[in-house]
Structures are given as C-alpha cells and as structure tokens.
C-alpha positions in Angstrom: 189.8 190.2 55.7 186.1 189.7 56.4 183.9 192.8 56.2 182.4 192.2 59.6 185.0 190.6 61.8 182.7 190.7 64.9 180.4 188.1 63.3 180.7 184.4 64.0 183.9 182.6 63.1 183.2 179.5 61.1 180.9 178.0 63.8 180.0 174.4 63.4 176.4 173.6 62.4 174.2 172.7 65.3 170.8 171.1 65.6 168.5 170.3 68.5 170.3 166.9 68.7 173.6 168.5 69.3 175.2 167.9 72.7 175.7 170.7 75.2 179.5 170.5 74.6 178.9 170.9 70.9 176.6 173.8 71.5 179.1 175.5 73.7 181.9 174.9 71.2 179.7 176.6 68.6 178.8 179.4 71.0 182.6 179.9 71.5 182.8 180.3 67.7 180.0 183.0 68.0 177.1 181.0 66.7 173.9 182.7 67.8 171.7 179.6 66.8 173.8 177.5 69.2 173.2 180.0 72.0 169.5 180.1 71.2 169.4 176.2 71.4 171.4 176.2 74.7 169.0 178.8 76.1 165.9 176.9 75.0 167.4 173.7 76.6 168.5 175.2 79.9 166.7 178.5 80.7 163.5 176.9 82.0 165.1 174.7 84.7 167.6 177.5 85.6 164.7 179.9 86.0 162.8 177.5 88.2 165.8 176.8 90.4 166.7 180.5 90.7 163.1 181.3 91.5 163.2 179.0 94.5 166.0 181.2 95.9 164.5 184.6 95.0 160.9 185.7 95.0 161.6 188.7 92.8 160.9 187.6 89.2 162.8 190.6 87.8 165.9 189.8 89.7 165.7 186.1 88.5 165.2 187.3 84.9 168.2 189.6 85.2 170.4 186.9 86.6 169.3 184.5 83.9 170.1 187.1 81.2 173.4 187.8 82.8 174.1 184.0 82.8 173.7 183.6 79.1 175.6 186.8 78.4 178.5 185.3 80.5 178.1 182.1 78.5 178.4 184.0 75.2 181.5 185.7 76.5 183.2 182.7 78.0 182.0 179.6 76.3 185.5 178.9 75.1 186.6 178.4 78.7 184.2 175.5 79.3 186.1 172.3 80.1 184.5 169.1 81.1 181.3 167.2 80.3 178.9 168.8 82.8 177.5 171.8 81.0 174.5 172.0 83.2 176.6 172.2 86.3 178.8 174.9 84.7 175.6 176.9 83.7 174.2 176.5 87.2 177.4 177.8 88.8 177.3 180.9 86.6 173.6 181.4 87.2 173.7 181.2 91.0 176.7 183.5 91.1 174.8 186.0 89.0 171.8 185.8 91.3 173.9 186.2 94.5 175.7 189.2 92.9 172.3 190.7 92.1 171.0 190.1 95.6 174.1 191.5 97.2 173.9 194.6 95.1 170.2 195.3 95.8 170.5 194.1 99.5 173.5 196.4 100.1 171.6 199.4 98.7 168.5 198.5 100.8 170.5 198.1 104.0 172.6 201.2 103.6 169.9 203.5 102.0 168.4 204.8 105.2 164.9 203.6 104.1 162.7 203.3 107.1 160.2 200.4 107.5 156.8 201.4 106.2 158.3 203.5 103.3 157.0 202.6 99.9 160.5 202.1 98.6 161.6 198.6 97.5 162.3 196.2 100.4 164.7 193.3 100.3 163.2 189.9 100.8 164.0 187.8 103.8 166.2 185.6 101.6 168.2 188.7 100.5 168.8 189.6 104.1 169.8 186.1 105.0 172.3 185.9 102.1 173.8 189.2 103.1 174.1 188.0 106.7 175.7 184.7 105.5 178.4 186.7 103.7 179.0 189.5 106.2 177.9 188.0 109.5 179.4 185.4 111.9 178.6 182.6 109.5 180.5 184.3 106.7 183.5 184.7 108.9 183.3 181.0 109.9 182.9 180.0 106.3 186.1 181.8 105.3 188.0 179.9 108.0 187.1 176.5 106.5 189.5 174.9 104.2 188.8 175.5 100.5 187.6 172.0 99.8 185.2 172.0 102.8 183.9 175.5 101.9 183.3 174.5 98.3 181.1 171.6 99.4 179.1 173.8 101.8 178.6 176.5 99.2 177.5 173.9 96.6 175.1 171.9 98.8 173.8 174.5 101.2 174.1 177.9 99.6 173.6 176.8 96.0 171.1 174.1 97.0 172.7 171.4 94.8 172.1 167.7 95.6 175.0 165.6 96.6 175.2 164.1 93.1 175.1 167.5 91.5 177.7 168.9 93.9 179.9 165.8 93.2 179.7 166.4 89.4 180.3 170.1 89.8 183.3 169.7 92.1 184.7 166.6 90.3 184.7 164.4 93.4 182.8 161.2 94.4 179.5 161.6 96.1 180.8 159.9 99.3 183.5 162.5 99.5 180.9 165.3 99.2 178.9 163.7 102.1 182.0 163.3 104.3 183.3 166.9 103.6 179.8 168.3 104.3 179.7 166.5 107.6 183.2 167.7 108.6 182.3 171.3 107.5 179.1 171.3 109.5 181.0 170.1 112.6 183.7 172.8 112.2 181.0 175.5 111.6 179.2 174.4 114.8 182.5 174.7 116.7 183.2 178.2 115.2 179.7 179.5 115.9 179.4 178.2 119.5 
C-alpha cells in the first residue's frame, strides 16, 4: 500500500505538446502538471468568453476556478475529442450558477435602489428572467433537441460550428433546429 493514497495514480508523463485528451487522461490519474498545462492552455480564452457574459471579474474568476475544480474531479468522465467544448460547457454552467446564486440573493434581499449593497448587473437580471420568466417557461416546452441548440447558440453564445461540435450534430442541423426553435418560441410568447 502506498503511504499517501490520495496522491496521483501512475499518471502518464505530459508535455506542452500533449493533446487535450492526453492531458485529461493524466488529470483523471491525478496529475497536477497535466491540470496546470490544461489550465495554461484553456484558461485565457475561457476567461475572455466568460467576461463577455459577466462584467464582474470576481464572479468570472470564481466560475473559472470552479471549472478547473470540476475538471479535476471529473476528468475521467470526458468522452470524445472536443475538450474545448467540454470545458466551455462546464465553465458556462458554473458562471450561470454563480449568477443565479448572486442574482437570487439580490432580488430577494430587500435591498432598495440607492443602497450601497452590491447590485446585480443587467445581464444577471436578464439571465434570471430567462430562467424564471415567460421565456424560461417557453424554453422548457421545447423538445430537448431544440432546447439544447437554443441554449448552446443563444444562452451560451456558441457559434454554429461550436454548437455542432458540442452537440455532436452537423452544422446544418444546428441551423435548422435553431430556426424551428425560434419559430416555436415566437408562437409561445405571442
């Protein structure tokens, strides 16, 4: 028995030339150098994309930290060849969770306008209204495949190509489903 069983399990050696899949396999084996390389490779663009959705740098940093913590915990569950899409999915979900948490406290806290207490950004309020308002209700009525496309392209801000890679469907299918989903949402909201 090893004296420190919580340390890495025979993780493969990784270098800066290792693929994302190799890095994730090493992270699954508890290699901190692999996690460090994965972080160096992906954190800058993840931070930039998250910052376009949230003006609060602290919330973005927290979401990014939570993202790589989730990667550390669940790297063994990665399947496929699009590590960047997998990381983005984790990151945007962590950001939305953080915004929901702070937005819910802000809305229900009884803070009056003009108080010096923290105030949710306009994007925070919009995201809360998307989930809990008429649009959220309309989104839940969409079929899962239409909802997934809308969430990826509109809420997560992915391009058609990125959404296609993330969802594992052709780009033309993403475009068609997005068009159908928008038409159904217009019907629901009118």
